[in-house]
C-alpha positions, -999 to 999 in steps of 0.1 A, spaced: 344 -539 -888 362 -520 -856 336 -520 -835 336 -552 -831 370 -553 -824 369 -528 -793 340 -548 -781 361 -579 -785 389 -559 -767 364 -551 -735 352 -585 -726 390 -603 -725 397 -568 -703 365 -581 -684 378 -613 -686 414 -605 -668 397 -582 -641 374 -617 -631 401 -636 -633 427 -611 -611 397 -603 -586 396 -639 -578 432 -642 -571 429 -614 -546 399 -634 -530 424 -656 -526 454 -642 -518 427 -616 -489 419 -654 -480 448 -665 -472 463 -632 -454 432 -636 -427 446 -668 -415 476 -666 -412 466 -637 -387 447 -661 -365 475 -681 -371 497 -656 -340 514 -629 -343 530 -635 -382 541 -611 -412 525 -620 -440 548 -633 -472 565 -603 -497 534 -591 -522 507 -606 -498 475 -579 -502 462 -572 -470 422 -573 -471 409 -542 -486 443 -527 -495 429 -528 -530 409 -494 -544 376 -509 -558 383 -546 -551 346 -556 -544 357 -592 -552 340 -622 -538 357 -644 -512 362 -685 -521 384 -690 -493 363 -717 -483 369 -736 -512 405 -731 -505 424 -756 -486 451 -743 -449 481 -737 -450 506 -744 -432 528 -714 -420 553 -704 -444 592 -710 -430 591 -671 -431 570 -668 -403 578 -702 -385 617 -684 -382 597 -654 -368 578 -670 -346 607 -681 -329 623 -650 -328 594 -632 -314 598 -665 -289 632 -662 -282 632 -624 -279 610 -635 -250 627 -656 -233 655 -636 -236 635 -607 -218 627 -632 -188 658 -647 -186 671 -613 -180 647 -608 -152 658 -643 -135 688 -635 -134 693 -594 -126 655 -601 -96 641 -574 -114 610 -570 -133 633 -543 -159 650 -546 -189 670 -531 -215 664 -536 -256 703 -532 -258 710 -560 -235 677 -583 -251 695 -579 -283 732 -588 -270 724 -618 -263 702 -626 -292 729 -613 -319 712 -586 -328 714 -553 -328 691 -528 -308 666 -519 -341 664 -550 -354 640 -562 -319 616 -532 -336 609 -557 -364 591 -576 -336 583 -555 -313 571 -514 -316 586 -508 -284 594 -520 -248 560 -514 -235 550 -538 -259 574 -564 -254 561 -561 -223 525 -564 -228 535 -598 -242 549 -608 -217 523 -601 -195 499 -613 -208 518 -646 -216 522 -649 -179 487 -639 -166 478 -671 -189 507 -695 -176 489 -682 -143 457 -692 -157 464 -726 -169 477 -743 -137 452 -729 -113 421 -742 -137 443 -776 -137 453 -778 -106 412 -771 -94 401 -794 -122 418 -826 -108 394 -820 -82 355 -836 -85 329 -805 -94 314 -816 -68 342 -803 -38 338 -771 -45 358 -766 -10 388 -792 -19 386 -774 -60 394 -735 -43 426 -751 -20 439 -766 -53 436 -733 -66 450 -714 -38 483 -740 -30 487 -742 -73 483 -698 -69 514 -698 -47 532 -726 -60 534 -711 -97 543 -680 -76 571 -695 -60 584 -711 -87 579 -677 -107 588 -647 -88 597 -621 -111 571 -632 -131 548 -632 -102 558 -596 -91 554 -586 -131 518 -593 -132 511 -587 -95 539 -571 -76 548 -526 -83 545 -514 -118 570 -517 -139 589 -482 -139 580 -467 -169 554 -484 -182 517 -476 -190 495 -512 -200 467 -498 -233 433 -492 -212 412 -522 -209 436 -541 -233 451 -575 -240 463 -573 -203 433 -564 -194 415 -595 -210 447 -616 -195 440 -602 -155 401 -614 -163 404 -645 -176 427 -657 -149 407 -644 -120 379 -662 -136 393 -689 -120 382 -680 -86 349 -671 -95 334 -704 -112 339 -718 -81 316 -699 -60 289 -702 -87 299 -730 -88 288 -732 -51 261 -715 -57 247 -735 -83 251 -768 -64 228 -753 -34 260 -756 -10 274 -720 -5 262 -704 30 260 -668 30 294 -649 41 300 -652 72 322 -621 80 294 -588 64 290 -554 75 256 -535 72 260 -539 35 283 -506 28 309 -533 11 282 -546 -7 259 -515 -18 297 -501 -36 302 -536 -53 267 -528 -64 268 -490 -79 305 -502 -95 289 -524 -115 258 -514 -119 256 -508 -161 280 -521 -171 279 -547 -192 298 -585 -177 318 -599 -201 321 -636 -208 350 -638 -198 342 -627 -164 311 -658 -160 279 -651 -150 276 -628 -123 271 -631 -84 257 -614 -55 269 -587 -44 280 -605 -8 296 -632 -27 318 -610 -47 329 -591 -11 337 -631 0 355 -635 -25 375 -608 -25 384 -616 12 393 -644 -4 421 -633 -28 431 -606 -2 444 -628 20 454 -654 -5 473 -635 -23 493 -617 6 502 -651 25 514 -660 -14 530 -627 -15 551 -626 18 563 -661 8 572 -654 -27 598 -626 -24 618 -645 12 594 -625 37 585 -659 54 615 -675 52 625 -671 87 599 -706 89 609 -737 81 593 -749 50 565 -772 73 557 -747 95 550 -721 63 530 -748 45 508 -755 78 497 -719 83 492 -716 39 468 -741 48 451 -730 78 443 -692 62 435 -708 35 406 -733 49 395 -699 76 385 -679 44 370 -701 30 351 -710 53 341 -671 65 330 -669 25 311 -700 33 325 -727 6 320 -761 20 345 -780 41 362 -798 12 365 -827 15 386 -860 25 409 -872 -4 413 -908 -5 446 -926 3 
């Protein structure tokens, strides 16, 4: 009889263990979903995946309905966004890409140490702002490009160039943050989120050349050298895996032409965004920019933009 009591106790224990494992699996699945929804902190008491020693339970997350963010998660996301917007406001107010945590905290009615619950330090906040700026620029130029038919690569390049310049003029501090002088003391993580965001934004320009090449309308670049630059570019990319962000590879001479296009477009845009061309009337600046981008597009081998209706 004593032997049977022990066996019954073991059976009850196994049932409880199985129930616990199921609950742990459900909580683990929820934690993963919360992280996928953004930079959010799971509810207190929710274990991270793998934080239970010896936990090898089966993941039954596919049977669980998706859960909307909790009040706490929404509040955290809203505070993160407010911190970023406050930092941008300080940058615009002072005309600089730098700021202090203490100033952000004062404007938000918080203590400076409280900000560290959302960003580990100033560099982490700057990284988030840089990623946002690159993504915003990328969306702006992609939206402008996609308003022009795919079979008009010259027109799509013109739309991208005008959008690039317009964004820089409307967002000079954010433009400086990503494409101006480095922020003093800031060190971007190597091959981190800022690098990926920059590649996503710049891939919008590369796609134009690939589309024109695929359509058979991309001519050889008019400006070339003895092959030195193309050779150096080929050597630089040798053995490197192309990222899906970058899109399909292009020939070295086309990549060289693309760099010339971007350098010319960026140079004029920088002068304009930072007020160095304010001595020109707006209509004259617009005309010079238009002729500049048409010239570099032609030299790069892109076809002339098609006339717009109306």
